[in-house]
C-alpha positions, 0 to 999 in steps of 0.5 A: 722079974726086975725091970732090966730082965723084963726089958731084955726078955721082951727084946729077945722074944721080939728078936726071936719072932722076927728071926723065926718069921724070916726063917719061914720066908726063907723056907717058902722062897727056897722050896721048904716043906709046907709043914716047916713053913707053917711051924715057923710062921706059928712060932713067930707069932708065939714069940711075939705073944710071949714078948707082949706077955713078958711086959706084964710078967706073965708066963705059961708052961703050955702053948695053950696057956700062952694063948689064953694069957694073950687073949685075956690081957691083950685081946679082951682089953682091946689092945690087940685086934680080935681078928688078928688074935684069932689067926694066932689061934688058927696058926696054933691049930695048923701047927698042931695038925701039920706037926702031928697028923702025918697026912696034913698038908697045907695048900699054897693059900694056907702058906701064903696066909700064914706068912701074911698073918705072922707079919701082921701079928709081929707088926702089931706087937712092935707097935704095942711095944714102941712106947715101952722101948722109948723109956 
Protein backbone atom coordinates (compact mmCIF):
# COMPACT_ATOMS: atom_id res chain seq x y z
CA UNK A 1 0.00 0.00 0.00
CA UNK A 2 1.32 3.47 -0.80
CA UNK A 3 1.99 5.82 2.14
CA UNK A 4 -1.00 8.11 1.43
CA UNK A 5 -3.37 5.13 1.40
CA UNK A 6 -1.82 3.78 4.59
CA UNK A 7 -2.17 7.12 6.32
CA UNK A 8 -5.80 7.41 5.22
CA UNK A 9 -6.59 3.86 6.35
CA UNK A 10 -5.03 4.53 9.77
CA UNK A 11 -7.05 7.74 10.09
CA UNK A 12 -10.30 6.03 9.06
CA UNK A 13 -9.77 3.07 11.42
CA UNK A 14 -9.02 5.38 14.33
CA UNK A 15 -12.11 7.43 13.48
CA UNK A 16 -14.13 4.19 13.43
CA UNK A 17 -12.73 3.28 16.84
CA UNK A 18 -13.72 6.61 18.36
CA UNK A 19 -17.16 6.59 16.75
CA UNK A 20 -17.87 3.03 17.81
CA UNK A 21 -16.81 3.77 21.39
CA UNK A 22 -19.17 6.74 21.32
CA UNK A 23 -21.93 4.40 20.14
CA UNK A 24 -21.22 2.11 23.11
CA UNK A 25 -21.39 5.04 25.53
CA UNK A 26 -24.65 6.30 24.02
CA UNK A 27 -26.12 2.81 24.31
CA UNK A 28 -24.97 2.52 27.93
CA UNK A 29 -26.38 5.92 28.87
CA UNK A 30 -29.62 5.36 26.97
CA UNK A 31 -30.46 1.94 28.30
CA UNK A 32 -29.18 -0.05 25.33
CA UNK A 33 -28.97 -3.80 25.60
CA UNK A 34 -25.91 -5.18 27.40
CA UNK A 35 -25.11 -7.33 24.35
CA UNK A 36 -25.00 -4.27 22.11
CA UNK A 37 -22.78 -2.36 24.51
CA UNK A 38 -20.31 -5.26 24.74
CA UNK A 39 -20.35 -5.58 20.95
CA UNK A 40 -19.62 -1.89 20.34
CA UNK A 41 -16.91 -1.73 23.04
CA UNK A 42 -15.12 -4.71 21.47
CA UNK A 43 -15.37 -3.27 17.96
CA UNK A 44 -13.95 0.04 19.18
CA UNK A 45 -10.86 -1.85 20.35
CA UNK A 46 -10.80 -3.92 17.15
CA UNK A 47 -10.76 -0.81 14.96
CA UNK A 48 -8.01 0.75 17.08
CA UNK A 49 -5.90 -2.42 16.74
CA UNK A 50 -6.62 -2.38 13.00
CA UNK A 51 -5.35 1.22 12.82
CA UNK A 52 -2.09 0.19 14.44
CA UNK A 53 -1.78 -2.86 12.18
CA UNK A 54 -2.24 -0.66 9.13
CA UNK A 55 0.86 1.33 10.10
CA UNK A 56 2.83 -1.86 9.37
CA UNK A 57 0.77 -2.91 6.36
CA UNK A 58 -0.60 -5.89 8.31
CA UNK A 59 -4.03 -7.35 7.73
CA UNK A 60 -5.95 -10.51 8.54
CA UNK A 61 -9.20 -12.00 7.37
CA UNK A 62 -10.39 -13.10 10.82
CA UNK A 63 -10.71 -11.30 14.13
CA UNK A 64 -8.44 -13.86 15.78
CA UNK A 65 -5.85 -13.04 13.10
CA UNK A 66 -6.02 -9.31 13.86
CA UNK A 67 -5.56 -10.09 17.56
CA UNK A 68 -2.60 -12.38 16.83
CA UNK A 69 -0.90 -9.80 14.59
CA UNK A 70 -1.54 -7.11 17.17
CA UNK A 71 0.02 -9.25 19.90
CA UNK A 72 3.03 -10.19 17.77
CA UNK A 73 3.82 -6.69 16.51
CA UNK A 74 2.73 -4.41 19.34
CA UNK A 75 2.51 -6.37 22.58
CA UNK A 76 5.50 -8.70 22.32
CA UNK A 77 7.59 -5.73 21.21
CA UNK A 78 6.38 -3.84 24.31
CA UNK A 79 4.85 -0.99 22.36
CA UNK A 80 1.47 -1.77 23.88
CA UNK A 81 0.89 -2.72 27.54
CA UNK A 82 0.32 -6.45 28.00
CA UNK A 83 -2.46 -6.00 30.58
CA UNK A 84 -4.45 -3.74 28.26
CA UNK A 85 -3.87 -6.13 25.35
CA UNK A 86 -5.29 -8.96 27.46
CA UNK A 87 -8.44 -6.89 27.83
CA UNK A 88 -8.71 -6.81 24.05
CA UNK A 89 -8.67 -10.62 24.00
CA UNK A 90 -11.25 -10.74 26.77
CA UNK A 91 -13.42 -8.23 24.93
CA UNK A 92 -13.32 -10.52 21.89
CA UNK A 93 -14.41 -13.48 24.02
CA UNK A 94 -17.18 -11.43 25.66
CA UNK A 95 -18.40 -10.27 22.26
CA UNK A 96 -18.44 -13.84 20.98
CA UNK A 97 -20.34 -15.00 24.08
CA UNK A 98 -22.94 -12.26 23.91
CA UNK A 99 -23.37 -12.49 20.13
CA UNK A 100 -23.67 -16.27 19.93
CA UNK A 101 -24.82 -17.58 23.31
CA UNK A 102 -28.49 -16.82 23.80
CA UNK A 103 -28.40 -16.69 27.60
CA UNK A 104 -25.11 -14.80 28.01
CA UNK A 105 -25.87 -11.51 29.71
CA UNK A 106 -23.08 -9.29 31.04
CA UNK A 107 -23.64 -7.59 34.37
CA UNK A 108 -23.25 -3.88 35.17
CA UNK A 109 -19.60 -4.30 36.25
CA UNK A 110 -18.71 -6.03 32.98
CA UNK A 111 -20.36 -3.24 31.00
CA UNK A 112 -18.57 -0.52 32.95
CA UNK A 113 -15.23 -2.29 32.57
CA UNK A 114 -15.74 -2.89 28.86
CA UNK A 115 -16.22 0.84 28.30
CA UNK A 116 -13.34 1.76 30.59
CA UNK A 117 -10.89 -0.56 28.85
CA UNK A 118 -12.06 0.41 25.37
CA UNK A 119 -11.36 4.06 26.27
CA UNK A 120 -7.91 3.18 27.61
CA UNK A 121 -7.16 1.01 24.57
CA UNK A 122 -8.03 3.80 22.16
CA UNK A 123 -6.12 6.35 24.20
CA UNK A 124 -2.97 4.21 24.11
CA UNK A 125 -3.45 3.68 20.37
CA UNK A 126 -3.73 7.44 19.85
CA UNK A 127 -0.52 7.93 21.85
CA UNK A 128 1.31 5.46 19.62
CA UNK A 129 -0.02 7.08 16.47
CA UNK A 130 0.86 10.67 17.43
CA UNK A 131 4.41 10.50 16.07
CA UNK A 132 3.04 9.20 12.75
CA UNK A 133 0.46 12.00 12.60
CA UNK A 134 3.14 14.66 13.07
CA UNK A 135 4.96 13.75 9.84
